[in-house]
C-alpha positions in Angstrom: 99.0 100.5 95.2 95.8 98.7 96.2 95.3 95.2 97.2 91.8 93.9 98.0 89.8 91.3 98.2 86.0 90.2 98.9 86.7 86.3 99.8 90.0 84.4 99.8 93.2 86.1 100.2 95.4 88.4 98.2 99.2 89.1 98.8 101.2 91.7 97.2 105.1 92.3 97.7 106.4 95.8 96.7 110.1 96.4 96.9 112.6 99.1 95.4 109.4 101.5 94.4 108.6 105.0 94.6 105.0 105.6 95.6 104.8 109.8 95.4 102.1 112.4 95.7 99.0 109.8 95.4 95.6 110.3 97.3 96.4 106.6 99.0 99.9 105.6 99.1 99.0 102.0 99.7 95.8 100.5 100.5 95.3 97.2 101.9 91.8 96.1 102.3 88.5 93.9 102.3 89.3 90.4 103.4 92.5 89.0 103.9 94.7 91.4 102.1 98.5 91.6 102.9 101.0 94.2 101.2 104.5 93.4 102.1 106.8 96.2 101.6 110.8 96.5 101.4 113.0 99.3 100.0 110.2 101.5 98.9 110.1 105.4 99.2 106.7 106.6 100.2 106.8 110.3 100.2 104.0 113.1 100.3 101.0 111.0 99.7 97.7 112.7 100.9 97.2 109.0 103.1 100.4 107.0 103.4 98.7 103.9 104.4 95.1 102.9 104.1 93.7 99.8 106.0 90.4 98.7 105.4 88.6 95.5 106.3 91.1 93.7 107.9 93.8 94.4 105.4 97.7 94.4 106.6 100.9 96.1 105.6 103.9 94.5 106.6 107.3 96.3 106.3 110.8 94.5 106.0 112.0 97.8 107.9 114.1 99.3 105.3 111.8 101.8 103.8 111.5 105.7 103.4 108.3 106.9 104.5 107.7 110.8 105.2 105.5 113.8 104.1 102.5 111.7 103.8 99.1 112.8 106.0 97.3 110.2 107.6 98.7 106.7 108.7 102.6 106.6 108.1 102.8 103.4 110.0 102.6 99.9 108.7 100.7 97.3 110.6 104.0 95.6 111.4 107.5 95.2 110.8 109.3 91.8 110.2 112.5 91.1 112.1 115.7 90.6 109.7 115.7 87.4 107.9 112.1 86.8 108.3 109.8 86.6 105.1 
């Protein structure tokens, strides 16, 4: 999954998704790109998360993330009930 924006903002919301055995699990970059993930399984990617040029990946805290190379930690985790 890739979210990029050279100007302005981009928001991507991903839920109930399996992301497995890719070069990159999730890429958020260039400009103000924000990816929010909830109830996702992210396994065995060469790089779990890639942050480029100010992009962020925000977790709802209910994801399964393991077996990835590189970063396996989102930029931040929302508190329950927060959107």
